[in-house]
N, C-alpha and C positions, 0 to 999 in steps of 0.2 A: 470571303471570296474576293479576290483581287479584281477590280473592275477596270483595269488598264485598257484603254481603248486601242484597238488594232488599226493601224494606218498603213497605207501603201508606203514602202520605203522610198520609192522613186518620187521625189518631191515635185509636185506640180504636174505630174503626168498621170492621166487616167486612161485606161484602155480605150475608151471611146473617143479620146482626144488625140490619139496617135496619128502620125502622118497618113495621108490617104493611101488606101490599099487597092483601090479600083473596084471594090465590092460595093454595089449599089442595089437598093431594092429593085427588083424586076430584072436585074442583070445576071441573075443566076440561071444556069442551064435548066430548062424545063419550067421556068417561071415567066409567065406572060402577063399575069395580072398585077404583079408587084406587091401582092399580099403574102402574108405568112412570115415565118421567122427569118430574120436576116442574120447570118453568122457574123459575129463580132470577133475579129482577130485579136488574140491575146498574146503579147510578146512573152517569150520564154523567160525573160529576165525580170518579170514582176516578182517583187519580194515584199513581204509584210513585216513590220516591226511588231514584236510581241515581248511579253515578259512572263517569267515564271513566278507564281506566288510562293513556291516552296523555297527555291534558292535565291530568289529576287534577281536572277540574271535577266539581262536585256539582250536581245539578239534579233536577227532578221531571218525569216523563213521563206522558202520558195512555196509557191502555191501547192505543189505536190505534198508538202509536209503538213498541210492543214486539211481538216475535214469539217464540213458544215452539215448540221442536221437541222431540218426545219420541221417543227412540230405544230400542233394545233394551238399551243399556248406559249407564252413567254418562257415558262419553265422547261418546255420541251424543245426550245429552239436555242441551239448552242453551237460552238465550234470547238474542235479539239486539236491538240498537237502534243508531241512528245518534246520535252525540254532537251535541247542539245547539250546543255551543260550538266544537268543532274540526272537526266533520264526519266524524270517524273512525267506521268500522263496528266495533261492539263485539260480541263473542261471549263469554258467560260461562256456566259450568256451572250447571245447575238441579237441585238436590236435591228431595226430596219436598216440603219446606216451600215452596220457591220455586214449584214446580209448583202446589201448592194455592193459594197467594196469587194467582198470575197467572191461572189458570183461573177462580178465584172473582171476579177483578176484570175479567173480560171480554176478556183478551188472546187474540188469535187463535192457535190451536194447530194444529200440523202433526204428524201421527203418521208417523214414518219406519218403513218396512217393510223387512225384510231379504229378500234373494232366497233362495229355497229351493233 
């Protein structure tokens, strides 16, 4: 399995480090205590560098082209995409750093639940 690390293609720019948007904790409508989730704006231009283990192609993907699945174990936590060059379906493991980058970049996330 190819363990090529996935990195944001925009060098030096992280979604939480983008210019001020005016959104502050407690400044949301209906929020008086300043607690709770604060929306983090994600620019539409966030792209991720990836590689295909089948054709060895290297390319950039938009957040919409990736899917992240978070499971109970390392084996069940992964991200997927379709290679734009050969059409192969690619599944790669996602460690903590990859999860942080993908969720921060607006990638759709699926939480996998185990049966009790």
